[in-house]
C-alpha positions in Angstrom: 102.7 168.0 48.6 106.3 167.8 49.6 107.5 166.5 52.9 108.1 170.1 54.1 104.5 171.1 53.1 103.1 168.2 55.1 105.3 169.1 58.1 104.1 172.7 58.0 100.5 171.7 57.9 100.8 169.3 60.7 102.8 171.8 62.8 100.1 174.4 62.2 97.4 171.9 63.3 99.4 171.1 66.5 99.9 174.8 67.2 96.2 175.7 66.8 95.3 172.7 69.0 97.5 173.9 71.9 97.3 177.7 71.7 93.9 178.2 70.0 92.7 179.6 66.7 91.3 176.3 65.3 89.3 176.8 62.1 86.1 174.9 61.6 84.9 173.7 58.1 81.3 173.4 59.4 79.2 176.1 61.1 78.9 175.9 64.9 75.8 173.9 65.9 73.3 176.1 67.8 74.7 179.4 66.5 71.2 180.3 65.3 69.7 179.8 68.8 69.0 182.6 71.3 71.9 183.8 73.4 72.5 183.0 77.0 70.7 185.8 78.9 68.8 183.2 80.9 71.9 181.5 82.2 72.9 182.4 85.8 76.5 182.9 86.8 76.8 179.4 88.4 75.3 177.8 85.3 77.7 179.6 83.1 80.7 178.5 85.2 79.5 174.9 85.2 78.8 174.9 81.5 82.2 176.4 80.9 83.9 173.7 83.0 82.2 171.0 81.0 83.0 172.6 77.6 86.6 173.1 78.7 86.8 169.3 79.4 85.3 168.7 75.9 87.9 171.1 74.4 90.7 169.2 76.1 89.3 166.0 74.7 89.6 167.5 71.2 93.1 168.6 71.8 93.9 165.0 72.7 92.0 163.8 69.6 94.2 166.0 67.3 97.4 164.6 68.9 96.2 161.0 68.6 95.0 161.3 65.0 98.2 163.1 64.0 100.6 160.6 65.5 98.6 157.5 64.4 98.4 158.9 60.9 102.2 159.1 60.8 102.6 155.4 61.5 99.6 154.0 59.6 100.8 151.4 57.1 98.1 151.8 54.5 97.2 155.0 52.6 93.4 154.4 52.9 93.8 154.2 56.7 95.9 157.4 56.7 93.1 159.1 54.7 90.4 157.8 57.1 92.4 159.2 60.0 92.8 162.5 58.2 89.1 162.8 57.5 88.2 162.1 61.1 90.9 164.5 62.3 89.3 167.3 60.2 86.0 166.7 61.9 87.6 166.7 65.3 89.2 170.1 64.4 85.6 171.3 63.9 84.8 170.1 67.4 87.9 171.9 68.7 86.9 175.2 67.1 83.3 174.8 68.3 84.3 174.3 71.9 86.7 177.2 71.8 84.0 179.4 70.4 81.6 178.3 73.1 84.1 178.9 75.9 84.6 182.5 74.6 80.8 183.0 74.6 80.7 181.8 78.2 83.4 184.2 79.1 85.9 181.5 80.0 89.2 180.0 78.8 90.7 176.8 77.5 92.7 174.6 79.7 96.1 175.9 80.8 97.4 172.4 80.6 96.8 171.9 76.9 100.5 171.5 76.0 100.7 168.7 78.5 97.6 167.0 77.2 98.7 167.3 73.6 102.2 165.9 74.3 100.9 162.9 76.3 98.3 162.0 73.7 100.8 162.3 70.9 103.1 159.8 72.7 100.2 157.4 73.2 99.1 157.7 69.6 102.7 156.9 68.5 102.6 153.8 70.6 99.3 152.7 69.2 100.5 153.4 65.6 103.7 151.4 66.1 101.6 148.4 67.3 100.1 148.1 63.8 97.0 149.2 62.0 94.6 146.8 63.5 95.6 147.7 67.1 95.8 151.4 66.2 92.3 151.3 64.7 91.0 149.4 67.7 92.4 152.1 69.9 90.5 154.7 67.9 87.3 152.7 68.2 87.6 152.3 72.0 88.6 156.0 72.4 85.6 157.1 70.4 83.3 154.8 72.4 84.4 156.2 75.7 84.2 159.8 74.3 80.6 159.0 73.2 79.7 157.9 76.7 81.4 160.9 78.2 79.5 163.3 75.9 76.2 161.6 76.8 76.9 162.3 80.5 77.6 165.9 79.7 74.2 166.2 78.0 72.7 165.2 81.3 74.9 167.6 83.3 74.6 170.8 81.2 72.0 173.3 82.2 68.7 172.6 80.6 68.6 176.1 79.1 72.1 176.1 77.7 70.9 175.2 74.2 74.0 176.3 72.4 76.4 174.0 74.4 73.9 171.2 74.1 73.7 171.5 70.3 77.5 171.4 70.0 77.9 168.4 72.3 75.1 166.4 70.6 76.7 166.9 67.1 80.1 166.0 68.5 78.5 162.8 69.9 77.1 161.9 66.5 80.5 162.4 64.8 82.3 160.3 67.4 80.0 157.4 66.8 80.8 157.6 63.1 84.5 157.8 63.7 84.4 154.7 65.9 82.4 152.7 63.4 84.7 153.7 60.6 87.7 152.5 62.6 86.0 149.1 63.2 85.0 148.7 59.6 88.6 149.4 58.6 89.8 146.5 60.6 90.1 147.6 64.2 90.2 145.0 66.9 88.8 145.0 70.4 91.3 146.1 73.0 92.0 143.9 76.1 90.0 144.9 79.2 93.1 146.0 81.1 93.9 148.6 78.4 90.3 149.8 78.4 90.3 150.3 82.2 93.6 152.2 82.0 92.1 154.5 79.3 89.1 155.1 81.5 91.3 156.0 84.5 93.3 158.4 82.4 90.1 160.0 81.2 88.9 160.6 84.7 92.2 162.3 85.6 91.9 164.5 82.6 88.3 165.4 83.3 88.8 166.3 86.9 91.8 168.5 86.0 90.4 170.2 82.9 87.1 171.2 84.5 88.9 173.7 86.8 92.3 174.4 85.1 
């Protein structure tokens, strides 16, 4: 592909991440399960808030993978980031689909989340492949923990959301392991704490807005 072709593809990915319309390569987990007639209004709103948070996480993931891929030194690392990014696009589409089923919306702050994450990904990429991959591994570890907490918070009878979140969790584990095997290093504790603090701010905001 030419440089223009790659730019168009990456711009399309960014646009779909921010405004919606993401395409999944895999079918939505739980799509074969019964619909949500048993969910009460409060349960629907709570599930929608949690799935909106998950959707914002995937918007951030797209920005991070895109920016880190730009500055990756080795072609094999670029390819690894590309593969993981494609699976994250599945997550983005699944969450968007689920929010529509629940009668809700994605976060109105998505442009802000995307821009901020892209800048962070650029900084990680410029630090070098080992640090960039370490950032991926730590991000995926925190996302895994975050998704596990959502499995405990989602309504017991919201089987569709649970199926999506569980598959996302399994994929995030694989992405983190792939980053470590590719040479990622453990990030210093202060950076890990800052990442957790930023995640809390994002979670609290995206649940409602």
